[in-house]
N, C-alpha and C positions, 0 to 999 in steps of 0.2 A: 568775286570771281577773279581768279589769278591766271587762268589759262583759257584763251578764247580762240576760236576758229572763225575767220571772216570768209564768207562764201559769196562768190560772184559767178556770173556767166556773161558772155559778151558775144557780139557778132557785128563786125564792121563798124564799130564806133570808137576807133583807136584813140582819138584825142579826148573824148569823154571818159573812156576807160582809164586812160593814164592820169587824167585830172582827178578822177575819183580815188584812185590808188594813192596819189600824192597827198590828197587831202586826208585820207585815212591815216597814213603814216604821221602826218603833221598833228592830227588830233590825238593819236596815241602819245606822241612825244610831249604834248602840252597838257595831257590829262593829269589831274591831281593823283589819281590812282596809278599804281604800278602793277603791270600785268604783262604776260607773254601773249603775243598775237601772231598766229600763223594765218596765211592767206591762201585760199584755194580758188583758182580761177579756171573755169571751163571756157575755152575759146571754141565756140561752135562754128568752126569752118570759116573764120574770117579770112578775107583775101586782101585786106588793106594793111597788112604788116603788123597787126596788133600783137601777136605772139612774139615776133622778133623784137619789137620795141620793149615789151614787158620783160623779156629775158635780159635785155641790155640794161634797162633802168632799174628793174626790181628783180634781180636774179634769185632772191630768196622765196619768191612766190611759187607755190606749187601749181604748175601749169598743166592743165588737162585738155586734151584735144577732143573735139567733137567733129562730126561729119557734115554739119550744116543742117541737120534734121532734128536737132534736139529742141530748139526754141527755148524760151525762158524757163518754163517749169521743169522740163527734163534736164536742161543744163544745170539748174540749181540742184536738182536731185543728184546729178553726177558729182558735183562739187561736194555736196553733203555726204554722200556715200564714201567718197575718198577720205573726208575728214573723220569719219567714224573709225578709221584704222587706228587713230590715237585717242587718248582720253582728254576731253575738254570740259570745262565747267559750263560753257555756253557756246552757242553758234550764232554768229551775227550775219544775217542775210542782208545783202546790199545790192541795189540796182547799180549798174555800172554808169548810169547817167546822173548819179547823186553826187553833188559837191558837199562833202561832209563838214559840218561845223566843229569848231574846237571843243564845244561843250558836250559832244555826243556821249562820251563814256561817263562823264559825271552825271549826266541826265539818266542814262540807262542803268547805271549802278544804283542811283538813288531810287529808281523805280523798283529795282530788285529788292532793296532793303525795305521799301514800303510794302511790297508783296509779302515778304517773310513776316513782317511785323503784324500786318492787318489781315492776312489770309492764311498765315501759318504754312505757307508753301511757296515755292518758286513758280514763276509763270512765264508769260511771253510779254515782251516789252516793245512798244511801238514808238519809234522816233518820228514825229510828224515832220513833213517837209513843206516848204513854201516856194512859190515863185518869187524870188526876192526882187525881180524887176517889176512885176505887177503887184507885189505886196499882197499876195493871196495864198490861202491854203491850197495845196495840191493833193497830198496823200497823207492818210492818218488811219485811225480806227473809226468804226461806224456802229451805230445802233440800228437794229432792225425794228422799224416802227410798225410794219404790217406784213405778216408772213405770206398772206395770200396775194396781196398786191406787190409784194417785195419792194416796199418803200424803205429806204434807209436814210440815215442822217450822219454825215461825216462830221467828226468832232475836231475843231481846232484846239490847239493848246490854250489852257486858261490860267496857267500858273499853279494848277492843282493836278494831282493824279486823277485820271478818269478811267473807269472800267468801260469796256466796249464788247460788242458781240462778235465782230469780225474786223479784219484789218488788212491793209496793204503791207506787203513785205519789202517796200522800198528801203526802209530801215527797220529791221526786226531782230531783236535778240531773244533767242530761245534757250531757256535753261536746260541743262543736261537732264534734269529729272523729268522734264516734259517729254523729251525725246525717249527716255526710258519707258514712259507711260503710253505715248501715242505714236511713237516713231517719227518719221520725217514726212515730207510731202507724199501724198498718195499718188501712185502710178495712174496713168491714163489721162492726165492733163498735159496738153502740149505747151500752151503759152498763157492762157487765161485761167483764173479761178482757183489755182492751186493754193494760193495764200488765203483766200476766203474759206476754202474747204478746211485748211489746217487750223485756222483760228476759230472757226465755228465748232469744229470737233473739240478743240480744247475748251471752249466756253461751255459746251454742253456736258463736259465731264467735270465741270467745276474748277477748271484751271483758270486762274485770273489772266485776262488779256488787258494790259494796262497801257495807257498813253502817257508819254512823258510830259513834263510840265512846260517845256519850251520846244520851239522848233530845233531840229537837230541837223537839218541840211536843206540845201537848195535843189529842187528838182522840178523842172517844167512839166506841166500836164500835156503829154503828147497824144492823148486819146481824143477821138472825135466821134461823132455819130456816123457810123459806117452805113446806116440806112438812109442818110440824109439825101443823097443824090441817086438813089436806086431807080427812080423813074426815068432817069436820063441815060442809063446804060443798058446793055443787052442782057438777056436772061443768062447767057453763058458767063458773062462777067459777074453778074449778081451771084450765081452759084459758086464761082471761084472765091469771091469775097466771103460768102457765107461759111465755106469750109476751110478757108485759110486760117491757120493758127494765129497769124498776126492781123487777121481781119476780124470777122465776127466770132470765129472759133466756136461754131455752133455745137460741135460734138462735145467739147469740154464744158460748155455752158449747160448743155442738156444733162450731162453727168452730174454736175453740181446741183442743178435745180431738182432733179429727181431724187437725189440723196437727201437734201435738206428741206425742200419745199414741195413735197409730193403732191399736195392738193393743187398747187399752181402749175405743176409740170405739164399736164396736157394742154393747158391754155398757152403756156410758153411755147410749146412745140407748134401748136396750131398757128399762132400769130407769127412765129418765125417763118413758116412756109407761106403764110398769107402775104407777108411783106415781100417775100421772094417773088411770088407769082403775080401779085396785084399791088405793086408799090404805089401806084398813082391813087388807087382807091383808098389804100391805107392812109396816105398822107392827106388826101382831101376830105375823107369822110371820118375815119377813126380819130385821127389827131385833131381835126377841127372840132369834133364832138367833145373833146376833153377840155377845150379852151373855155 
């Protein structure tokens, strides 16, 4: 791959965004491979001076403005759509809170060569991330163990290439041939599940989704169980969290579940509302019964 587009979106995380961009440029400079890299960044209404600082420190970045209502999935779509104006061999999706390691391109390109050799086609390549302070896996690709229960197993790097069913797009390289076949992120997702939708779609069409052999970046896991304290807050607050794109993002998750796991979908919806209206019962009875 000689010509890549790196895709970002951000909102009010100026220092993390700048650190990620800096580490990306450093990784390109120290890569064994030589290639051209263009960067597309959608700033979704930041008020902390992110755009101004990016323009000053990285004037070559293609900066796209959002109104604060795009969130992660639509922000990434906006960057991706802009990048489609030019021809690229691949599209590198990156979270703006990822500190990128210097091995990233060597790892991703090795994954690409493995895919061509073993599957006779290009695919999607996942750079797993770790919390280097806690020394643990944070984001990667996963196997679906049970479709009805929707149990999954996230795979850490093992030193070997691994195939997976779905993946996080914290670090994800998508070959241009994949985009030609299945397009970019599906519309209708706000913040959550767009990357799972995309990689599952690819997997089901026989497109290899492969995990790199080594960690490719540092990224802390900032997700928590948003239902955890539901019984301590008001119904109005619970409804707000349920529908918030950066909360439970119930609308996006329903779309994803209905599309890929239709047998589980009615149970998912039922328990989503059950937890909303009866959080104490859910926590004391349902969860207790699972232990």
